[in-house]
C-alpha positions in Angstrom: 18.6 -4.1 -34.3 18.6 -0.3 -34.4 20.7 1.4 -37.0 22.1 4.9 -36.4 24.7 5.6 -39.1 27.5 3.3 -38.2 26.0 2.2 -34.9 24.0 -1.0 -34.3 22.3 -1.8 -31.1 21.7 -5.4 -30.1 20.1 -7.3 -27.3 22.4 -10.3 -26.6 21.1 -13.3 -24.7 23.5 -14.7 -22.2 23.3 -17.5 -19.6 22.6 -14.8 -17.0 20.2 -12.5 -18.8 20.1 -10.0 -21.7 22.8 -7.4 -22.3 22.4 -4.3 -24.3 25.4 -4.0 -26.7 26.3 -1.3 -29.3 28.4 -2.2 -32.3 30.5 0.4 -34.0 33.4 0.5 -36.4 34.7 -1.7 -39.2 32.8 -4.9 -38.5 35.9 -7.0 -39.4 36.6 -10.1 -37.3 40.1 -10.5 -38.7 41.4 -8.3 -35.9 40.4 -8.3 -32.2 37.4 -6.2 -31.3 37.8 -3.3 -28.9 35.5 -4.2 -26.1 34.5 -1.4 -23.7 32.8 -1.5 -20.3 31.6 1.6 -18.5 31.7 2.7 -14.8 28.9 3.0 -12.3 26.6 6.0 -12.9 27.4 5.9 -16.6 26.4 3.9 -19.6 28.5 3.1 -22.6 27.4 6.3 -24.4 28.2 8.7 -21.6 31.4 6.9 -20.7 33.0 6.4 -24.0 31.4 8.5 -26.8 33.6 11.6 -26.4 36.7 9.4 -26.6 35.7 7.4 -29.6 34.3 10.4 -31.4 37.5 12.2 -31.0 39.1 13.1 -34.3 42.4 11.3 -33.8 40.6 8.2 -32.6 38.8 7.8 -36.0 41.8 6.0 -37.4 41.3 3.2 -34.9 37.5 3.2 -35.3 37.9 2.7 -39.1 40.2 -0.3 -38.6 38.6 -2.1 -35.6 35.2 -3.1 -34.4 34.1 -1.5 -31.2 31.8 -3.5 -28.9 30.3 -1.3 -26.2 28.6 -3.3 -23.4 26.1 -1.8 -21.0 25.8 -3.5 -17.6 22.4 -5.0 -17.0 19.7 -2.3 -16.8 22.2 0.6 -17.3 21.6 1.5 -20.9 19.8 4.7 -21.8 16.0 4.2 -21.6 16.2 0.9 -19.7 13.1 0.0 -17.7 13.5 0.2 -13.9 13.8 -3.2 -12.1 11.0 -4.1 -9.7 11.5 -4.0 -6.0 13.4 -6.9 -4.6 15.1 -7.7 -7.9 18.3 -9.7 -7.5 21.0 -7.9 -9.4 23.9 -10.0 -10.7 27.3 -9.9 -9.0 30.5 -8.6 -10.5 31.5 -12.2 -11.2 28.2 -13.0 -12.9 28.4 -9.9 -15.1 31.9 -11.0 -16.2 30.5 -14.4 -17.0 28.1 -12.8 -19.5 30.8 -11.5 -21.7 31.8 -14.7 -23.5 28.3 -14.9 -25.0 28.8 -11.4 -26.5 32.0 -12.5 -28.2 30.3 -15.6 -29.5 27.3 -13.6 -30.8 29.5 -11.3 -32.9 32.0 -14.1 -33.9 35.0 -12.6 -32.2 37.7 -14.9 -30.9 39.7 -12.2 -29.1 39.3 -8.6 -27.9 41.2 -5.6 -26.5 39.4 -4.6 -23.4 38.9 -1.0 -22.3 37.2 -0.6 -18.9 36.6 2.3 -16.5 36.1 1.8 -12.7 33.5 -0.9 -12.2 33.9 -1.8 -15.9 37.7 -2.2 -15.4 37.0 -4.6 -12.5 34.5 -6.6 -14.6 36.9 -6.8 -17.6 39.7 -7.9 -15.2 37.5 -10.7 -13.9 36.7 -11.7 -17.5 40.3 -11.7 -18.5 41.5 -13.7 -15.5 38.9 -16.4 -16.3 39.4 -16.2 -20.1 43.1 -15.3 -20.7 43.1 -16.6 -24.3 40.2 -14.3 -25.2 42.0 -11.0 -24.4 45.0 -9.6 -26.3 45.3 -6.5 -24.3 43.7 -4.6 -21.5 43.3 -0.9 -20.7 42.1 -0.3 -17.1 41.1 3.2 -16.1 40.6 3.9 -12.4 41.0 0.2 -11.5 40.6 -0.9 -7.9 41.4 -4.6 -7.6 40.7 -4.8 -3.8 37.5 -5.7 -2.0 36.2 -3.0 0.3 37.8 -3.2 3.7 36.0 -2.6 7.0 37.0 1.0 7.1 35.7 1.6 3.5 32.6 -0.4 4.3 31.9 1.8 7.4 32.6 5.0 5.4 30.2 3.8 2.7 27.5 3.1 5.2 27.9 6.6 6.7 27.9 8.1 3.3 24.7 6.3 2.4 23.0 8.0 5.4 24.4 11.5 4.9 24.6 11.7 1.1 22.2 11.0 -1.7 22.9 8.2 -4.2 23.8 10.8 -6.8 26.4 12.5 -4.6 27.9 9.1 -3.6 28.4 8.2 -7.3 29.8 11.6 -8.2 32.4 11.2 -5.4 33.3 7.9 -7.0 33.5 9.4 -10.5 35.2 12.7 -9.9 38.1 14.2 -7.9 37.5 16.5 -4.9 38.8 19.4 -6.9 36.3 18.8 -9.7 33.4 18.4 -7.2 34.5 21.6 -5.3 34.7 23.5 -8.6 31.4 22.0 -9.7 32.6 21.8 -13.3 30.2 21.7 -16.2 31.0 17.9 -16.5 30.0 17.4 -12.8 26.8 19.4 -13.3 25.8 17.5 -16.4 26.3 14.1 -14.8 24.5 15.2 -11.6 21.5 16.2 -13.6 21.6 13.1 -15.7 21.8 10.7 -12.7 19.1 12.7 -10.8 16.7 12.5 -13.7 17.5 8.9 -14.8 14.2 6.8 -14.9 16.3 3.7 -14.1 17.7 5.1 -10.9 17.0 1.9 -9.0 19.1 0.0 -11.5 22.0 2.4 -11.0 21.7 1.9 -7.3 21.8 -1.9 -7.7 25.0 -1.7 -9.7 26.5 0.7 -7.2 25.7 -1.8 -4.3 27.1 -4.7 -6.3 30.3 -2.9 -7.1 30.8 -2.0 -3.4 30.3 -5.7 -2.6 33.1 -6.8 -5.0 35.7 -9.4 -4.0 39.4 -9.0 -4.1 40.9 -10.0 -7.5 43.9 -11.5 -5.7 46.4 -10.3 -8.3 50.1 -10.5 -7.6 53.3 -10.9 -9.7 52.8 -14.7 -9.9 49.1 -14.6 -10.6 48.2 -11.8 -12.9 47.2 -11.1 -16.5 48.8 -12.9 -19.3 48.3 -10.1 -21.8 49.8 -6.5 -22.1 48.0 -4.1 -19.7 47.9 -0.3 -19.6 46.8 1.2 -16.3 45.5 4.7 -16.5 44.6 7.2 -13.8 44.5 10.9 -13.4 46.8 12.5 -10.9 43.8 13.9 -9.0 41.5 10.9 -9.4 39.8 9.3 -6.3 41.3 6.0 -7.3 44.9 7.1 -7.8 46.2 5.2 -4.8 44.3 2.1 -5.8 45.8 2.2 -9.3 49.3 2.7 -7.9 48.8 -0.3 -5.7 47.5 -2.4 -8.6 50.6 -1.4 -10.6 52.8 -2.7 -7.8 51.2 -6.1 -8.2 51.6 -6.4 -11.9 54.3 -7.9 -14.1 56.5 -4.9 -15.0 57.5 -6.4 -18.3 53.9 -6.4 -19.7 52.4 -3.4 -17.8 52.4 0.3 -18.6 51.3 2.7 -15.9 50.1 6.1 -17.2 49.4 8.8 -14.6 47.9 11.7 -16.5 48.8 15.2 -15.3 46.0 17.6 -14.3 43.4 14.9 -14.9 40.5 14.2 -12.6 38.4 11.1 -12.3 37.3 10.6 -16.0 40.4 11.2 -18.2 38.7 9.7 -21.2 36.2 12.6 -21.1 38.4 15.4 -20.0 41.6 14.5 -21.8 40.7 12.4 -24.9 43.7 13.7 -26.9 46.3 12.4 -24.4 44.4 9.1 -23.9 44.1 8.6 -27.6 47.8 9.0 -28.1 48.5 6.6 -25.2 46.1 4.0 -26.7 47.7 4.2 -30.1 51.1 3.4 -28.5 49.5 0.5 -26.7 48.0 -0.8 -29.9 51.2 -0.4 -31.7 53.1 -2.4 -29.0 50.7 -5.3 -29.7 51.7 -5.5 -33.3 48.9 -3.4 -34.9 51.1 -0.4 -35.9 49.9 -0.2 -39.5 46.4 0.6 -38.2 47.5 3.2 -35.7 49.9 5.8 -37.3 50.7 8.4 -34.8 49.9 12.1 -35.2 52.5 14.7 -35.9 51.3 16.7 -32.9 52.8 14.6 -30.1 51.3 16.3 -27.1 51.2 13.2 -25.0 51.8 14.8 -21.5 52.3 12.1 -18.9 53.1 13.2 -15.5 57.0 13.2 -15.6 58.1 15.0 -12.5 61.5 13.5 -11.9 64.1 11.4 -13.8 63.2 8.5 -11.6 59.5 8.7 -12.5 60.4 8.9 -16.2 62.6 5.8 -15.9 59.9 3.9 -14.2 57.3 5.0 -16.8 59.3 3.7 -19.8 61.4 0.9 -18.3 58.9 -1.7 -19.5 59.8 -1.0 -23.1 63.4 -2.1 -22.6 61.9 -5.6 -22.2 59.2 -5.5 -24.8 59.5 -3.4 -28.0 62.6 -1.5 -29.0 60.8 0.5 -31.6 58.1 1.5 -29.2 60.6 2.5 -26.6 62.4 4.7 -29.2 59.1 6.4 -30.0 58.7 7.1 -26.3 62.1 8.6 -26.2 61.3 11.1 -29.0 57.9 11.7 -27.5 59.5 12.6 -24.1 61.9 14.9 -25.8 59.2 16.8 -27.7 56.8 17.0 -24.7 59.4 18.2 -22.2 61.7 20.2 -24.5 64.8 18.4 -23.4 67.7 17.2 -25.6 68.7 13.7 -26.5 71.9 14.3 -24.5 69.9 15.1 -21.4 67.7 12.0 -22.0 70.8 9.8 -22.2 71.9 11.2 -18.9 68.5 10.4 -17.4 68.6 6.8 -18.5 72.1 6.3 -17.1 
């Protein structure tokens, strides 16, 4: 175990190999742990550190245990796998997670996954519904790659480097064209990664994923918050996923002016959304909201707003009321106007 202030790094044995896991937060097992899983081309640190170091997130960090899982061979400093190494499938990686919960003595978790990590946590949740109290899925794509996507990927692998393929997965076209500082830093990090073969293996595994086969009659049993930026490469996939979900237990948050990694570019908005989500699960005393309610979801029309908040008519009256006041503050409308919107 390596201690770094409040961080502890562990190597956890599972039936399918060893996972690198970082523990952070309160260490209490009386509440569910917040379990994170990163995307391809990232590790737990580069994917989630800015979000969970954000000032307004510290209230949650102080009251919950955070378990950050790195996919096999993806952690910083991981040794490169030898040629011919058989990398585990998405299903196999999901099957490794129960051993992590058992290792830390947690019965339940709240999952937070991005991209490939969102897919893996979805597989885990579908197979272990009693182990997951809530799920936050950023940039989720529940579908297997179709023939057109497969052909496009094959062409891309010939014409583009691995780094550029992954950057196109992580960032919007606008971000790539602008070559933002975030894009540049991740390009440099991936290019210089000593475990580049490991990153490539995870990339290939993710592109070989199977369809999750989610529909209204066969979906998650826990509350789910879907998150995607309005410029993200997986916006359409997230919208499609939302259409397959139970509307009474699902929130769909499309973040305005957000690219492919909203947890890095807009941590304030995502933190506020996450606090509402946690409150709706009954943990309100651990997640008091800030006075500066700058939670700017993409609310372009009355119909969009009604769709965004309609779930809360069926779930939590208090939470819905909070959304009402949040909408009023964020968009400078009156309660009278809001009443007209809802009717």
